[in-house]
N, C-alpha and C positions, 0 to 999 in steps of 0.2 A: 504493500500500500504506500509506503514512503517513497519507493522508487517511482511508483505510478504518479505521485504528485510532485516529484522533484524536491522532496523535503530531506534535508541532510541530517538534521538532528532528530532523535527519537521523540515522537509525540505520543504520550501514553493514551490520550483520548482517541487518536486515530487508530492506534493498535487495538483498543478496546472495542471501538466501533466495528472494525473488520472482524474481530473475533466473534462478535455477536452475529454478524452477517453470515459468516461461515457456518454458524450453528443454527441459522434460520433460513434466510432467503436462498442461500446456496446449498441448503441441505434438503430441499424438496424438489420434486420433479412435477411441475405443474403444466397444464395445457398452455400452448402458446397463444391461444385465443383469449381475448380480453372479455372477461365476464363482469367487469365492475359496473357500477352505476353511473359512470361518466357518460358512456355512449348508449348504455342499455337501460331502459325503464320498463320493467324492473330488471336489475342485474341479478347475479347469483353470488351468494356468499358461501364458498366451499370450504374455506380454511381460516379466514381472518377473524370471524366473530362467533361467539357461542350462539345458541338458539334464541337467546334473549335479544339479539341484534345490538347489544351494547357492550358486553364484556369481551374484550379482545383475547384472542388465543395467545398462548405463550410465544408462538412464532411471530405474531404481529407485535407483541410487546417488545421482543428483541429488535425487530426492525425499527420500531419507534425509538428505542433507547440508542440505537446506532446513529439515527438521525440527530438526536439530541447531542450525542458526543461530538459529531462532526461540526455541528453548529458552534458548540463551545470551543472546539479546537480552533476554528477560524476566527472567532471573536477574541481569543486570548493570544494569538500568535501574530507576529509581524512578518513571518516567512512568506515570500511572494508566491510560493506554491499554493497557498490558500486563496489566492486572488485570480486564478486562471484555470483554464481547462487542464486536466479533466476533473479537478476537484469540484469546480462549479457544477459540472454535469452530475457528478455523484451526489452532491448535496441536494440539488433540485430534484433529481430523480427519486431519491429516498422520500423526500417530502411529498412528491407527486404520488408515490405508491401509498403512503399513509392516507392522504386525502381521498384517493380513489377508492381505497378499501372502506373508508367511512361513508363514501357516497353510496355504497351498495345497500347497506341496511336503511340508509336515508331514503333511497329510491323505493325500496320494498315497502317502507312505511307509507310513502305517498301513494303507491299503487293500492295498498290496502284501503287507505282513506278514501280514495276516489272510486273504489269498486263496491262500496257498501250500497245496499238498496236505499237506505236512508242516510243521506250525506250529512256530515257534521261540519258546519262552516268553520268553527274554531280549530278543529282537527286539521282540516284541509289547509287553512292558512298557516298553522304552526309547522306541520311537516313539510308543506310546500315551500315555505320561506327558507327553512333549513336546507332542504335539498338544493334549491336554486342558489342559495348562498354558498354552499360548498362547491358547486360547479364554478361559480364566479371566482371563488378563492383559489381553486385549482388553476384556473385560467391565469390569474395574476401571478401565481408562483411559477408556472412553467414558462411564462412570458419573459422571465428573467434570464433564460438560457437559450442560446441560439439553436440548440438541438431540438427544441420543442416549439418552433415558430411555424405558423401556417404560411406566412409571407413568402419564404423561399420556395415552397412547394408550388405556389401559384405563379411566382415569377419564372420559375424553371419551365412550367408548362407554357407560359406565354412565349418564351424564347423559341420553343419548338415551332410555333406558328408564324413567326415573323417573316420567315422566308417563303411562306406559302400564301396563296391568294384564292383558293377555291375549296372551301370547307362547308358544304351544305349540311343543314340539320333540320330535322322535323320539329325541333323545339325552339331553336334560335331563329331570329329573322336575319336574313342576309347570309353572306358567306365569309365573314371575317374570320380568318384562321386563328389569330391570336385569341380572340374571344372564344372560339370553338374549343381550343385546347384548354383554356381556363375552365370552361364549363365542364369539360370531361374530367379535369382534375378535381373540381369541387364535387362532381357527382360520384366519382370513384370512392371518395372517403366518407360519403354520407349514404345515399340511397342505392348506390351501385347501378341500378337501372334508372334511366332518365324519367323524371316526373314532368308531365306536360302541364301547360297553363290551365287547362280545364279538368285536370284529373280529379276524380272524387276521392281517391286514396293513392298513397304511394304504391307503385306497382310491386307485385310480389317478387320475391327473390332474396338474395343475401343482404338485406337492409342492415346497415352499420357493420357489414362484414369487414371492411377496411378502415374502420374507425381509428381515430388517433387522439391522443391526449395532447393537443396542440393549442398554444395560445391564440386566441381569436376564434378558433373552431368551437371550443368548449362554450365560451360565453355567447357567441352569436348564433350557433346552431343548436347545440344541446340545451343550453340555458333557455333560449327563447322557446324551444319546443316544450320544456317543462312549464314555462309560464303559460303557454296555451292550454295545457292540461289543467292547471290550477284555475285559470280564468273560466274555462268551460265548466269545470266542476262547481265553482261558486255560482255561476249562472244557473245551472241545473238545480242547485240547492235552493236558490231563491224561487225557482219555479216548482219546487216540491217534487222533483222527479229524480230518478237515478241518472248517472252520467250518460249523456247522449254520445255513444261511441261513433255513430255515423257522422255526426257533426265534427267530432274530434278528428276523425280520419280525414275529413275535408280540410280542416285547419292545418293538419300536419302536411298534407299534400301541397297546399298553397304556400306554406312556409318552405318546404323543400324546393319547390319550383322557384320561389323568389330568391332563396339563398344561392342556389346553384347557378342561377342566371345573372346574379349581380356581378359587378365589376369593381366593387370598392377595394381599396388598397389595404393590405395588412403589413405590419412592420416586418422588416427583414433583419433588424438588429434588436438585441434584447431591450426590454422595457422594464425599468425598475432595478433596484439593487438586490442581487440574489441573496445576500446574507441578511439584510434587513427584512425582506419579505419572508425568508425562511424562519427567522426568529419570531416574527409576528404570527405566522401560521402555527408554529410549534407551541407558542403560548396559548393561542386561541383555542386549539383543540386538545390541550393538555388534559382536561377533565375526562376525556375518553380513556385516558391511560393512567389515571391515578391508581387504579386497581392493580396495575402491573407488578408492584412490589409484592403484593399478596399472591399473584399468579405465578411469578417466576423468582420471587425473592429480590431483595435490594441488589442493584448492580452498580458498581462504582468502577471508574477507571483505576488502573493499577498505580496511578501516581500518588 
């Protein structure tokens, strides 16, 4: 780990962090498919939380503790290795994993709340706001590292189209190839199959199959999608009926068409300070891991 970061002096907190990772994240063989609540509503919680959807497993506790140790190491040291890649990537990626795992029970709670025959306004607002909040927080965190930005993906797709001039599409108007390639890039990471302007639902297929935990995508696509669910559920609660799934499918389709055909720009360089945002998120979601000392026992660095 020290060689990876270019750190010459032994840092006990880095050593402790990686010892925990070897005993947790790197000690399990999980599916490569993303089942978290970031792109999936609901997601699936296979290993990170107990059945109460709140108590973290020993594995997740160790990952959280490793994130905490790396944050502390960077805050306490002036070594330049803590201010550049790949340390920035590792720190942000650990935090991303923690928030993504929390998003899964959060999404399950929202799905439960909006699936009841008798909808409860207070419950929908409470679990809905929390779920949307953690999506936005994840977006803010990953936006601090260049590896998790949507902008370069779109910019790369546009470059492929700049030398071409005849790209017809059944969804887009005109034959602009730069826009055609951007539309394809946006569609691939969301609905996979194109969604038309008048679609009543997103076409069947591997929806969210190529989903990504990228800054810009989480807030503007997954976050807005969750807001549509909450708004529809609240409207149906006012009307005294169960969730109108037909109307919701229409809203999702309109959102998918709108987002995939937009041409708004996304940052291609990091936004925000990776360490300050990491510390903020670590503190904000600390209560989820207060139980970890009783789950795996107190863990201290060897310093």
